[in-house]
mmCIF file of the C-alpha atoms, coordinates in Angstrom:
data_MODEL
# 
_entry.id   MODEL 
# 
loop_
_atom_site.group_PDB 
_atom_site.id 
_atom_site.type_symbol 
_atom_site.label_atom_id 
_atom_site.label_alt_id 
_atom_site.label_comp_id 
_atom_site.label_asym_id 
_atom_site.label_entity_id 
_atom_site.label_seq_id 
_atom_site.pdbx_PDB_ins_code 
_atom_site.Cartn_x 
_atom_site.Cartn_y 
_atom_site.Cartn_z 
_atom_site.occupancy 
_atom_site.B_iso_or_equiv 
_atom_site.pdbx_formal_charge 
_atom_site.auth_seq_id 
_atom_site.auth_comp_id 
_atom_site.auth_asym_id 
_atom_site.auth_atom_id 
_atom_site.pdbx_PDB_model_num 
ATOM 1   C CA . MET A 1 1   ? 63.938 7.898   -11.402 1.00 0.00 ? 1   MET A CA 1 
ATOM 2   C CA . LYS A 1 2   ? 63.839 7.944   -7.961  1.00 0.00 ? 2   LYS A CA 1 
ATOM 3   C CA . ILE A 1 3   ? 61.413 10.558  -8.427  1.00 0.00 ? 3   ILE A CA 1 
ATOM 4   C CA . LEU A 1 4   ? 59.068 8.306   -9.835  1.00 0.00 ? 4   LEU A CA 1 
ATOM 5   C CA . PHE A 1 5   ? 59.697 5.243   -7.762  1.00 0.00 ? 5   PHE A CA 1 
ATOM 6   C CA . ALA A 1 6   ? 58.623 7.546   -4.995  1.00 0.00 ? 6   ALA A CA 1 
ATOM 7   C CA . ILE A 1 7   ? 55.353 8.418   -6.590  1.00 0.00 ? 7   ILE A CA 1 
ATOM 8   C CA . PRO A 1 8   ? 52.548 6.353   -5.151  1.00 0.00 ? 8   PRO A CA 1 
ATOM 9   C CA . ALA A 1 9   ? 51.435 3.984   -7.792  1.00 0.00 ? 9   ALA A CA 1 
ATOM 10  C CA . HIS A 1 10  ? 47.645 4.886   -6.654  1.00 0.00 ? 10  HIS A CA 1 
ATOM 11  C CA . PHE A 1 11  ? 48.630 8.937   -7.964  1.00 0.00 ? 11  PHE A CA 1 
ATOM 12  C CA . ALA A 1 12  ? 50.646 7.941   -11.008 1.00 0.00 ? 12  ALA A CA 1 
ATOM 13  C CA . VAL A 1 13  ? 47.621 6.029   -12.490 1.00 0.00 ? 13  VAL A CA 1 
ATOM 14  C CA . GLY A 1 14  ? 45.464 9.167   -12.003 1.00 0.00 ? 14  GLY A CA 1 
ATOM 15  C CA . LEU A 1 15  ? 47.769 11.409  -13.046 1.00 0.00 ? 15  LEU A CA 1 
ATOM 16  C CA . ALA A 1 16  ? 48.463 9.245   -16.024 1.00 0.00 ? 16  ALA A CA 1 
ATOM 17  C CA . GLY A 1 17  ? 44.892 9.462   -16.440 1.00 0.00 ? 17  GLY A CA 1 
ATOM 18  C CA . THR A 1 18  ? 44.425 12.921  -16.033 1.00 0.00 ? 18  THR A CA 1 
ATOM 19  C CA . ILE A 1 19  ? 47.180 13.711  -19.268 1.00 0.00 ? 19  ILE A CA 1 
ATOM 20  C CA . LEU A 1 20  ? 45.902 10.811  -20.965 1.00 0.00 ? 20  LEU A CA 1 
ATOM 21  C CA . ILE A 1 21  ? 42.074 13.419  -21.077 1.00 0.00 ? 21  ILE A CA 1 
ATOM 22  C CA . ILE A 1 22  ? 43.008 16.299  -21.439 1.00 0.00 ? 22  ILE A CA 1 
ATOM 23  C CA . ALA A 1 23  ? 45.046 14.925  -24.436 1.00 0.00 ? 23  ALA A CA 1 
ATOM 24  C CA . ALA A 1 24  ? 42.126 12.973  -25.956 1.00 0.00 ? 24  ALA A CA 1 
ATOM 25  C CA . LEU A 1 25  ? 39.434 16.395  -25.431 1.00 0.00 ? 25  LEU A CA 1 
ATOM 26  C CA . ALA A 1 26  ? 42.642 18.983  -27.015 1.00 0.00 ? 26  ALA A CA 1 
ATOM 27  C CA . LEU A 1 27  ? 42.543 16.361  -30.139 1.00 0.00 ? 27  LEU A CA 1 
ATOM 28  C CA . LEU A 1 28  ? 38.723 15.415  -30.349 1.00 0.00 ? 28  LEU A CA 1 
ATOM 29  C CA . PHE A 1 29  ? 38.158 19.420  -30.195 1.00 0.00 ? 29  PHE A CA 1 
ATOM 30  C CA . ALA A 1 30  ? 40.741 20.068  -32.635 1.00 0.00 ? 30  ALA A CA 1 
ATOM 31  C CA . PRO A 1 31  ? 39.559 17.773  -35.180 1.00 0.00 ? 31  PRO A CA 1 
ATOM 32  C CA . LYS A 1 32  ? 42.103 19.675  -37.512 1.00 0.00 ? 32  LYS A CA 1 
ATOM 33  C CA . PHE A 1 33  ? 44.817 18.952  -34.971 1.00 0.00 ? 33  PHE A CA 1 
ATOM 34  C CA . SER A 1 34  ? 48.253 17.490  -36.396 1.00 0.00 ? 34  SER A CA 1 
ATOM 35  C CA . LEU A 1 35  ? 51.928 16.010  -34.842 1.00 0.00 ? 35  LEU A CA 1 
ATOM 36  C CA . PRO A 1 36  ? 53.914 17.889  -37.753 1.00 0.00 ? 36  PRO A CA 1 
ATOM 37  C CA . LYS A 1 37  ? 56.534 15.350  -39.272 1.00 0.00 ? 37  LYS A CA 1 
ATOM 38  C CA . LYS A 1 38  ? 59.616 17.314  -37.800 1.00 0.00 ? 38  LYS A CA 1 
ATOM 39  C CA . SER A 1 39  ? 58.682 16.932  -33.936 1.00 0.00 ? 39  SER A CA 1 
ATOM 40  C CA . ALA A 1 40  ? 56.509 13.800  -34.246 1.00 0.00 ? 40  ALA A CA 1 
ATOM 41  C CA . GLY A 1 41  ? 59.862 11.462  -33.609 1.00 0.00 ? 41  GLY A CA 1 
ATOM 42  C CA . LEU A 1 42  ? 61.416 13.231  -30.398 1.00 0.00 ? 42  LEU A CA 1 
ATOM 43  C CA . THR A 1 43  ? 57.573 13.100  -29.864 1.00 0.00 ? 43  THR A CA 1 
ATOM 44  C CA . GLY A 1 44  ? 57.488 9.526   -30.517 1.00 0.00 ? 44  GLY A CA 1 
ATOM 45  C CA . LEU A 1 45  ? 60.428 8.833   -28.255 1.00 0.00 ? 45  LEU A CA 1 
ATOM 46  C CA . LEU A 1 46  ? 59.166 10.999  -25.580 1.00 0.00 ? 46  LEU A CA 1 
ATOM 47  C CA . ALA A 1 47  ? 55.772 8.859   -25.447 1.00 0.00 ? 47  ALA A CA 1 
ATOM 48  C CA . GLY A 1 48  ? 57.039 5.544   -25.807 1.00 0.00 ? 48  GLY A CA 1 
ATOM 49  C CA . PHE A 1 49  ? 59.183 5.887   -22.895 1.00 0.00 ? 49  PHE A CA 1 
ATOM 50  C CA . VAL A 1 50  ? 56.311 7.506   -20.590 1.00 0.00 ? 50  VAL A CA 1 
ATOM 51  C CA . SER A 1 51  ? 54.408 4.399   -21.851 1.00 0.00 ? 51  SER A CA 1 
ATOM 52  C CA . GLY A 1 52  ? 56.247 1.987   -21.093 1.00 0.00 ? 52  GLY A CA 1 
ATOM 53  C CA . LEU A 1 53  ? 56.536 3.807   -17.616 1.00 0.00 ? 53  LEU A CA 1 
ATOM 54  C CA . MET A 1 54  ? 52.611 3.977   -17.616 1.00 0.00 ? 54  MET A CA 1 
ATOM 55  C CA . GLU A 1 55  ? 53.027 0.150   -18.854 1.00 0.00 ? 55  GLU A CA 1 
ATOM 56  C CA . GLY A 1 56  ? 54.796 0.040   -15.481 1.00 0.00 ? 56  GLY A CA 1 
ATOM 57  C CA . VAL A 1 57  ? 53.071 2.197   -12.888 1.00 0.00 ? 57  VAL A CA 1 
ATOM 58  C CA . SER A 1 58  ? 49.199 0.564   -14.285 1.00 0.00 ? 58  SER A CA 1 
ATOM 59  C CA . ALA A 1 59  ? 50.246 -2.182  -16.182 1.00 0.00 ? 59  ALA A CA 1 
ATOM 60  C CA . ILE A 1 60  ? 48.072 -0.171  -19.224 1.00 0.00 ? 60  ILE A CA 1 
ATOM 61  C CA . PRO A 1 61  ? 50.394 0.694   -22.797 1.00 0.00 ? 61  PRO A CA 1 
ATOM 62  C CA . GLY A 1 62  ? 47.861 1.420   -24.670 1.00 0.00 ? 62  GLY A CA 1 
ATOM 63  C CA . PRO A 1 63  ? 46.253 4.761   -24.453 1.00 0.00 ? 63  PRO A CA 1 
ATOM 64  C CA . LEU A 1 64  ? 49.030 7.413   -24.791 1.00 0.00 ? 64  LEU A CA 1 
ATOM 65  C CA . LEU A 1 65  ? 50.679 5.006   -27.518 1.00 0.00 ? 65  LEU A CA 1 
ATOM 66  C CA . ALA A 1 66  ? 47.051 5.421   -29.587 1.00 0.00 ? 66  ALA A CA 1 
ATOM 67  C CA . THR A 1 67  ? 46.634 8.805   -28.252 1.00 0.00 ? 67  THR A CA 1 
ATOM 68  C CA . TYR A 1 68  ? 50.358 9.615   -30.036 1.00 0.00 ? 68  TYR A CA 1 
ATOM 69  C CA . LEU A 1 69  ? 49.041 7.737   -33.282 1.00 0.00 ? 69  LEU A CA 1 
ATOM 70  C CA . ILE A 1 70  ? 45.871 9.673   -33.688 1.00 0.00 ? 70  ILE A CA 1 
ATOM 71  C CA . ALA A 1 71  ? 47.858 12.674  -33.185 1.00 0.00 ? 71  ALA A CA 1 
ATOM 72  C CA . THR A 1 72  ? 50.444 11.958  -36.057 1.00 0.00 ? 72  THR A CA 1 
ATOM 73  C CA . GLY A 1 73  ? 47.410 11.472  -38.546 1.00 0.00 ? 73  GLY A CA 1 
ATOM 74  C CA . ALA A 1 74  ? 46.911 7.558   -38.226 1.00 0.00 ? 74  ALA A CA 1 
ATOM 75  C CA . THR A 1 75  ? 43.874 6.082   -38.768 1.00 0.00 ? 75  THR A CA 1 
ATOM 76  C CA . GLY A 1 76  ? 42.290 3.206   -39.637 1.00 0.00 ? 76  GLY A CA 1 
ATOM 77  C CA . LYS A 1 77  ? 44.581 0.265   -41.018 1.00 0.00 ? 77  LYS A CA 1 
ATOM 78  C CA . ARG A 1 78  ? 47.971 2.570   -40.562 1.00 0.00 ? 78  ARG A CA 1 
ATOM 79  C CA . PHE A 1 79  ? 46.843 3.136   -36.839 1.00 0.00 ? 79  PHE A CA 1 
ATOM 80  C CA . THR A 1 80  ? 45.434 -0.615  -36.474 1.00 0.00 ? 80  THR A CA 1 
ATOM 81  C CA . LYS A 1 81  ? 49.023 -2.085  -37.815 1.00 0.00 ? 81  LYS A CA 1 
ATOM 82  C CA . GLU A 1 82  ? 50.754 0.168   -36.154 1.00 0.00 ? 82  GLU A CA 1 
ATOM 83  C CA . ILE A 1 83  ? 49.157 -0.285  -32.140 1.00 0.00 ? 83  ILE A CA 1 
ATOM 84  C CA . ALA A 1 84  ? 48.468 -4.068  -32.314 1.00 0.00 ? 84  ALA A CA 1 
ATOM 85  C CA . LEU A 1 85  ? 52.687 -4.000  -33.194 1.00 0.00 ? 85  LEU A CA 1 
ATOM 86  C CA . VAL A 1 86  ? 53.395 -2.573  -30.155 1.00 0.00 ? 86  VAL A CA 1 
ATOM 87  C CA . LEU A 1 87  ? 50.668 -4.001  -28.402 1.00 0.00 ? 87  LEU A CA 1 
ATOM 88  C CA . VAL A 1 88  ? 51.526 -7.691  -29.656 1.00 0.00 ? 88  VAL A CA 1 
ATOM 89  C CA . ILE A 1 89  ? 55.783 -6.584  -28.436 1.00 0.00 ? 89  ILE A CA 1 
ATOM 90  C CA . SER A 1 90  ? 54.678 -5.859  -25.056 1.00 0.00 ? 90  SER A CA 1 
ATOM 91  C CA . ILE A 1 91  ? 52.536 -8.710  -24.260 1.00 0.00 ? 91  ILE A CA 1 
ATOM 92  C CA . ALA A 1 92  ? 55.709 -10.683 -26.176 1.00 0.00 ? 92  ALA A CA 1 
ATOM 93  C CA . VAL A 1 93  ? 57.802 -8.685  -23.928 1.00 0.00 ? 93  VAL A CA 1 
ATOM 94  C CA . LEU A 1 94  ? 55.985 -9.012  -20.684 1.00 0.00 ? 94  LEU A CA 1 
ATOM 95  C CA . ILE A 1 95  ? 55.536 -12.720 -21.369 1.00 0.00 ? 95  ILE A CA 1 
ATOM 96  C CA . ALA A 1 96  ? 59.647 -13.047 -21.634 1.00 0.00 ? 96  ALA A CA 1 
ATOM 97  C CA . VAL A 1 97  ? 60.432 -11.259 -18.979 1.00 0.00 ? 97  VAL A CA 1 
ATOM 98  C CA . PHE A 1 98  ? 58.055 -12.916 -16.247 1.00 0.00 ? 98  PHE A CA 1 
ATOM 99  C CA . GLY A 1 99  ? 58.852 -16.140 -17.632 1.00 0.00 ? 99  GLY A CA 1 
ATOM 100 C CA . GLN A 1 100 ? 62.981 -15.726 -17.479 1.00 0.00 ? 100 GLN A CA 1 
ATOM 101 C CA . SER A 1 101 ? 62.476 -13.997 -14.018 1.00 0.00 ? 101 SER A CA 1 
ATOM 102 C CA . GLY A 1 102 ? 60.865 -16.895 -12.351 1.00 0.00 ? 102 GLY A CA 1 
ATOM 103 C CA . HIS A 1 103 ? 57.861 -14.206 -11.141 1.00 0.00 ? 103 HIS A CA 1 
ATOM 104 C CA . ALA A 1 104 ? 55.300 -16.786 -13.556 1.00 0.00 ? 104 ALA A CA 1 
ATOM 105 C CA . SER A 1 105 ? 54.720 -20.216 -14.116 1.00 0.00 ? 105 SER A CA 1 
ATOM 106 C CA . ARG A 1 106 ? 54.712 -21.905 -16.841 1.00 0.00 ? 106 ARG A CA 1 
ATOM 107 C CA . GLY A 1 107 ? 50.894 -21.850 -16.557 1.00 0.00 ? 107 GLY A CA 1 
ATOM 108 C CA . ASP A 1 108 ? 50.525 -18.395 -15.531 1.00 0.00 ? 108 ASP A CA 1 
ATOM 109 C CA . LEU A 1 109 ? 52.834 -17.791 -19.276 1.00 0.00 ? 109 LEU A CA 1 
ATOM 110 C CA . VAL A 1 110 ? 50.363 -20.048 -20.756 1.00 0.00 ? 110 VAL A CA 1 
ATOM 111 C CA . ILE A 1 111 ? 47.660 -17.806 -19.826 1.00 0.00 ? 111 ILE A CA 1 
ATOM 112 C CA . SER A 1 112 ? 49.086 -14.675 -20.730 1.00 0.00 ? 112 SER A CA 1 
ATOM 113 C CA . ALA A 1 113 ? 49.580 -15.626 -24.246 1.00 0.00 ? 113 ALA A CA 1 
ATOM 114 C CA . LEU A 1 114 ? 46.291 -17.267 -24.531 1.00 0.00 ? 114 LEU A CA 1 
ATOM 115 C CA . ALA A 1 115 ? 44.790 -14.159 -23.151 1.00 0.00 ? 115 ALA A CA 1 
ATOM 116 C CA . ALA A 1 116 ? 46.231 -12.132 -26.529 1.00 0.00 ? 116 ALA A CA 1 
ATOM 117 C CA . LEU A 1 117 ? 43.873 -14.123 -28.684 1.00 0.00 ? 117 LEU A CA 1 
ATOM 118 C CA . PRO A 1 118 ? 40.565 -11.944 -28.284 1.00 0.00 ? 118 PRO A CA 1 
ATOM 119 C CA . VAL A 1 119 ? 42.906 -9.048  -28.665 1.00 0.00 ? 119 VAL A CA 1 
ATOM 120 C CA . ILE A 1 120 ? 43.734 -10.165 -31.867 1.00 0.00 ? 120 ILE A CA 1 
ATOM 121 C CA . ALA A 1 121 ? 40.471 -11.702 -32.925 1.00 0.00 ? 121 ALA A CA 1 
ATOM 122 C CA . GLY A 1 122 ? 38.924 -8.478  -32.050 1.00 0.00 ? 122 GLY A CA 1 
ATOM 123 C CA . ILE A 1 123 ? 41.696 -6.566  -34.299 1.00 0.00 ? 123 ILE A CA 1 
ATOM 124 C CA . LEU A 1 124 ? 39.951 -9.202  -37.255 1.00 0.00 ? 124 LEU A CA 1 
ATOM 125 C CA . ALA A 1 125 ? 36.712 -8.872  -36.445 1.00 0.00 ? 125 ALA A CA 1 
ATOM 126 C CA . GLY A 1 126 ? 36.396 -4.849  -36.240 1.00 0.00 ? 126 GLY A CA 1 
ATOM 127 C CA . ARG A 1 127 ? 38.604 -4.591  -39.929 1.00 0.00 ? 127 ARG A CA 1 
ATOM 128 C CA . PRO A 1 128 ? 34.904 -4.452  -41.262 1.00 0.00 ? 128 PRO A CA 1 
ATOM 129 C CA . LEU A 1 129 ? 34.237 -1.535  -39.779 1.00 0.00 ? 129 LEU A CA 1 
ATOM 130 C CA . ARG A 1 130 ? 37.326 0.586   -38.853 1.00 0.00 ? 130 ARG A CA 1 
ATOM 131 C CA . ASP A 1 131 ? 37.499 0.219   -43.339 1.00 0.00 ? 131 ASP A CA 1 
ATOM 132 C CA . ALA A 1 132 ? 33.836 1.489   -43.160 1.00 0.00 ? 132 ALA A CA 1 
ATOM 133 C CA . LEU A 1 133 ? 34.097 4.369   -40.864 1.00 0.00 ? 133 LEU A CA 1 
ATOM 134 C CA . PRO A 1 134 ? 35.716 8.192   -42.809 1.00 0.00 ? 134 PRO A CA 1 
ATOM 135 C CA . PRO A 1 135 ? 39.020 8.776   -40.913 1.00 0.00 ? 135 PRO A CA 1 
ATOM 136 C CA . LYS A 1 136 ? 37.456 11.777  -38.706 1.00 0.00 ? 136 LYS A CA 1 
ATOM 137 C CA . LEU A 1 137 ? 35.120 9.415   -36.971 1.00 0.00 ? 137 LEU A CA 1 
ATOM 138 C CA . PHE A 1 138 ? 37.783 7.346   -36.409 1.00 0.00 ? 138 PHE A CA 1 
ATOM 139 C CA . ARG A 1 139 ? 39.227 9.613   -35.198 1.00 0.00 ? 139 ARG A CA 1 
ATOM 140 C CA . ALA A 1 140 ? 37.027 10.313  -32.328 1.00 0.00 ? 140 ALA A CA 1 
ATOM 141 C CA . VAL A 1 141 ? 35.746 7.167   -31.683 1.00 0.00 ? 141 VAL A CA 1 
ATOM 142 C CA . VAL A 1 142 ? 39.266 5.973   -30.861 1.00 0.00 ? 142 VAL A CA 1 
ATOM 143 C CA . LEU A 1 143 ? 39.743 9.344   -28.862 1.00 0.00 ? 143 LEU A CA 1 
ATOM 144 C CA . LEU A 1 144 ? 36.032 8.396   -27.019 1.00 0.00 ? 144 LEU A CA 1 
ATOM 145 C CA . PHE A 1 145 ? 38.071 4.182   -26.380 1.00 0.00 ? 145 PHE A CA 1 
ATOM 146 C CA . ILE A 1 146 ? 41.014 6.194   -25.443 1.00 0.00 ? 146 ILE A CA 1 
ATOM 147 C CA . MET A 1 147 ? 38.745 8.746   -22.598 1.00 0.00 ? 147 MET A CA 1 
ATOM 148 C CA . ALA A 1 148 ? 36.963 5.489   -21.048 1.00 0.00 ? 148 ALA A CA 1 
ATOM 149 C CA . ALA A 1 149 ? 40.190 3.766   -20.476 1.00 0.00 ? 149 ALA A CA 1 
ATOM 150 C CA . ALA A 1 150 ? 41.522 7.369   -18.386 1.00 0.00 ? 150 ALA A CA 1 
ATOM 151 C CA . VAL A 1 151 ? 38.498 7.590   -16.723 1.00 0.00 ? 151 VAL A CA 1 
ATOM 152 C CA . GLN A 1 152 ? 39.107 3.839   -15.805 1.00 0.00 ? 152 GLN A CA 1 
ATOM 153 C CA . MET A 1 153 ? 42.187 4.350   -14.736 1.00 0.00 ? 153 MET A CA 1 
ATOM 154 C CA . LEU A 1 154 ? 40.833 8.068   -12.622 1.00 0.00 ? 154 LEU A CA 1 
ATOM 155 C CA . VAL A 1 155 ? 38.343 4.998   -11.254 1.00 0.00 ? 155 VAL A CA 1 
ATOM 156 C CA . ARG A 1 156 ? 41.251 2.413   -10.142 1.00 0.00 ? 156 ARG A CA 1 
ATOM 157 C CA . ALA A 1 157 ? 43.008 5.158   -8.514  1.00 0.00 ? 157 ALA A CA 1 
ATOM 158 C CA . GLY A 1 158 ? 40.219 6.779   -6.291  1.00 0.00 ? 158 GLY A CA 1 
ATOM 159 C CA . PHE A 1 159 ? 40.351 10.502  -8.151  1.00 0.00 ? 159 PHE A CA 1 
ATOM 160 C CA . LEU A 1 160 ? 36.506 9.732   -9.165  1.00 0.00 ? 160 LEU A CA 1 
ATOM 161 C CA . HIS A 1 161 ? 35.142 8.321   -6.307  1.00 0.00 ? 161 HIS A CA 1 
ATOM 162 C CA . GLY A 1 162 ? 31.819 6.368   -6.542  1.00 0.00 ? 162 GLY A CA 1 
ATOM 163 C CA . LEU A 1 163 ? 32.145 5.918   -9.997  1.00 0.00 ? 163 LEU A CA 1 
# 
């Protein structure tokens, strides 16, 4: 753990973005790849742990977990349900921790809770599109969004100057 704290935050965010781009590109260009069920559990624990570290460093939990879900073959309803569950739990835990630690005022907590409403609205509004997309196209669209998030992480980290 000391190593994690010794890494500058911008470098950790950039490294996480780089890993995401590599993983997303690998999954995009190997469309038949699917994580074997035997290794999905252990890989899921590792992905969850690394996602927690990423969230602690960059405040972005979703892209690595989305990549993991795509690698396990999740598409459509299953993917949306699982990623939404992770994100809602993540938001709830953050609100609870900041509320208990005294690092946020009641107003901050209310604003944070209200900020989750657009996510929920987006999930509901996106259902018809999600259900209309064939699984391969759904996978490609999700991976493109993951790459966009990763590029944003690289820009924020200063790895891609001028973008």
